[in-house]
N, C-alpha and C positions, 0 to 999 in steps of 0.2 A: 504493500500500500504506500509507504513513504516514497518508494522509487517512482511510482506512477504520479504521485502528487508533485514531486520535485520536477519530473520531466514535463508534466503538463504546465506547471507554473513557468518554467523556463521558456517553453514554446509560446506561451501567451506574451511573454516579454519580447521574444523575437518577432512575433507577428503583429506588433503594434502598428496601427494604420498610418501614423505620422510621427515626426520627431518629438512633438510636444507630448503625445501619449506615451512614447517610448521613454522619454525623460522621466515622466511621472512614475511609470511602471518600474524603471530601474531604481528610482529612489525608494519606492515601497519594497521592492525585492531585497535591496541591500539592507534596509532597516530590519525587515523580518528575518533575514538570514543571520544577521548579527545577533538578533534576539534569540534565535534558535541556538546559536553557538554559546551565547551567554548562559542559556539554560543548562547546558551540559559542561560548562567550563568551571573554573575555580578562581575565587578571589584569593590571591596569595597573601600569606601572613608576612607582612613586611612593614618596616617603619613608614613607608610612603603610602600605606593604604588610604589614609585620609585624603591625600592628593589624588591617588589613582581612582578613588571612588567618585571623583568629580568628572572623570572621563567616562562616557557612556559604556564603553566596552567592559570596563572593570567593575561596573555596578551589577554584579552577577549573583545568581542563585547557585547553589552548590550540590545538585543532586548526584552527580557522578562521584564527587568527593564524599558525599554522604554514604553512597553505596560502598565505596572503598572502606570507609570507617566502620560500617556495619559488618562487612566481610572480615575485616581485621579483628574486630571484637568477637565475632563468632568463632574465628579460628582458635581463640584462647579458651573457649568453653571446655570444661573438663570432659564432657560427653564425647568430644572429638577423638580422644585417645582410644575409645572403644568402638567408634563408628567405622563404617565401611570405608575403605581407602578412597573410593570414588568421591566421597564427600569433600575431602581436601582437594582432589583434582578439580571438581566443580568450583570450589571457593577460590582457589588460587587462580583459576582461569578467569573468574569474575573479577578478581582484584586486578589482574593484568589488563583486562579489557577496559575497566573503569579508569585506570591510570592513563592508558593510551588515549582514551576518549578525551580526557582533560587536556592532554598535551596537544592533540590534533585540533581540538576546538579552539584552544588558545591561539595557536599559530594561524588557523584560518581566520579567526577574528582580527588578528593583526593585519593579515593580507587585505581583507575587505575594508578595514579601517583606513588603510593607506590610500584607498581610492577617494576618501572624503576630501583630501587636500589636493587631489589631482585636477588639473585644468580640463582634462578630457575623461572624466569619470565614466560617463555613459558609454563611450566607445571602448574604454578599457574593460568594463564589466561585460559588455556584449562580446568582445573578443575573447574573454575568458570562458564564456558560456557557449558560444556558437561554434558549430563545426566549421572547419576551414573552408570546405567546398560547398556545403549545403546550408540551407536556412533551417537547421534543426539543432537541438542541444548536442553538445559534445559529450560523448559517453564518459570519458575519463573525468571531466569536470563534475558531472553528476555523481559519479561514484565517490569522488573525494569529498564533495560537499555533504553527502549524506552519511559519510563514515562515522562522525562523532555520535549521532543519534543511534546508528546501527550498533556501534560498540557499547553504548550505554544500555540499549535494550537487551543485547545478548548478555551483558554483565549481570543485569537483573535476573534474566532467565536462568543463567548458570547458578546464581546464588539460590534462587528458589528451587532449582533442581537438586542442589546439594542438601538444602534444608528438608525437602520432601524425602530424599533418600535416608537422611538421618532420622527423621520422625517416623518413617514407615518401617525402618529396619526391625523393630520388635515383632512385627507380624510374622516374620520367618525365622527369627532367632529364639523366641520364647513363646509361651502360651498366652492366652488372652489375659490381659492385665492392664495396669495403668498406662503403659506405653501404647498398647493397642487402642485404648480409648482416645488418647491424644492423637494418634494417627487417624482414627475414624472421624474425629471432630475436624481435624485439619483438612482431610479430604472433602468433607461436607462443605466447609467454608470455601474451598477452592472451586467446587462445583457451583456454589451460590454466586461467587464473584464472577466466574466465567459466564454463567447464565445471565447475570445482570449486565455484563459488558456486551454481550451479544444482542440484548434487547434494545 
C-alpha cells in the first residue's frame, strides 16, 4: 500500500497541468515528505537541541527510537534467558531495522531540507523524482524515499513476532496454566485489533 501511495503521489506531481500547479504540488510534497521522515527520525540528545528545535526538521517525534528503546528493554527481561532462540533473533532484527530507519530518515530529511534554500527547488525535486527518459516516477527514488517507513514497520512487526513467540511458547512447553492463559488473552487481543483495523 505505501508503495502505491508514494508512486501515485509522485505521478500527480509530474502530471501537473502548468508551472504554477507544479510549484504548489512540489511545495506540498516536500513538506509532507519531510513530515513523514520526521515521524520516523530522532531528535538527538545534544546541547544544541534548543537551537535545533527551532528548525522544522529537528522538531520531531521519536517512534523509531521508541521502538528501539522498547526492544532494548525487552531484551533485558529475565524470561528471555529461557525463551526460544528465535525471540532474540526477532528482537535484534527489530533493533537493527529501527536504528537504520532513524539514520536513513535523518539523512533524507537533510537532503530534502537542502532544497529549501535552492534557487531552483522545483526543478531539483522533479529531477530527483522523475525518470530520465519518461514522465513517470523513478523507481530507485521511490524505493529510497519509502525505506524509512518500511524499516520502521518491519521493526515493529519483528518485535511483535518475537513477543508472540515468547508469550505462546508455554503452549508447547508445558501444560495448561498461567502462561497458556496469557497466550490465549494475547491472541484474542491480536484478533480484536486486527479485526478493528480491517473495518
